[in-house]
N, C-alpha and C positions, 0 to 999 in steps of 0.2 A: 534574409529570412521574414516571413511575415509574423504577426502575432500570432496566431494559430500554430505554426511551427514552433515559436519560440516555448509558448504555454505547453504544447506536447513535449518538447526537450525540456523543460521544467519537471514536468511530471514523471518523465521516465528518469531523470536524475535523482529526483527524489526516490523513487521505487528502487533503482540502484544501490541507496543508503540505507532503506528499510531490509533490502536483501543483504547488505552486509551486517547490518544488526542481528538479525535472524541467524546467519552464520556464526557470529559470535556467540547467541544464547546457544546454539547447537554445540559451540565449542569449551563450554561450561564458562562465559562470562556471567558474573553475580548480578543479575538484572533482571531475576524472577519477579522483583517486588514491582517491576514497570512493564510487565506484561502478562498474560493470560490470566486477568483476573488479580493481578497481585497475591495472589495465594501463596507465592514461593519466596522466600527470603533465599537470597544467593544464588546458585547455579538450578537451572530446573532440571527436575528430575528427568528420568529417560522419556516416559511417555511427554512431556512437555518439548522436550528436543524433538521428538518425533512431530509432533503439531507444528513447531518452528520450521524442521524439513518440509514438511507437507506444504507451509507457504510459500517458499520459496518458488514453486514452479508457477503458483496461481500469481503470485506479484510479476512474474517476468513477462505472464500471457496478458493480465492487464495492460502491464507498460505495451507491449506490442499492440494490442489494440487500441489504445489510446494514440498510440505513435500510427496506426495505419488509418484513424480516423482523420489523422492531420495531414495524409498523402504521403506519410512518410514511409520505411522500411518497417515493417515487412510488406507492406502494401495486401494486408489481410480484407475482408469483406467488410463493411459498413457497420454491420450488426455486432462484431466482436467490440466494438467500442461504445455501443449501448450495454453490451454485456457488464463491459468495465466499469462502467459508470454506477450500473445496478450494485455489484459487488463492492465499489467503493461506498456506495451508499450504505451498504448494511454495516461495513466495517467502519465507518464514521460513527452511525448511530452508535454502534455498541462501545466504542472508545467514549463518548459522551456517557453513556450509560453505568460504565465499568464501577463497582464499588472503590476500587481502589483510587484513593487521590492522587499520590504520585503518576499514577499510569494515565489518569485522565488529565491531569496537567500538560505530560510529556505529550500525549498521542492524540486527544481530541485536536489541539488546536494543528499538528500536523497533517492529521487524516481530512480534516476540514478545507486545510488548503490545498490537499490533493483532490479532493472531491470538486471545490471550486476549478481547479484547472481542468480537470477530466470533463467536467460538465459543459465548461466553455469549449473545449476542443469541440466535443461531440455535437454539440448544439450550433455551434459555427459551422460544421463540417454540412449540416445537411440545409 
């Protein structure tokens, strides 16, 4: 495997872990203080669970876009990797700006690593 493929695989693995995190939130995990601005103690309310559910397909599409940028399955158009990096940039920025210190301490570093991996893959692919 090349560094490009390894970086894409690492990104996809992190996304899979985040998808598991979101599924746990939907199932009622008491981590509301670590997500969505940290405004909920304990399990998310129904509308917060809908947001978590909505994020899962977005995350999966982002992972597929970055994998495609590294010439891995599903072999989508190169622009999908650019879209994924753009969305990842927004997510990373929001996680650095969140008013919730526990959320920021957890997610800002994780999303920053994701942004670095995604950016490396997309920039190296061109």
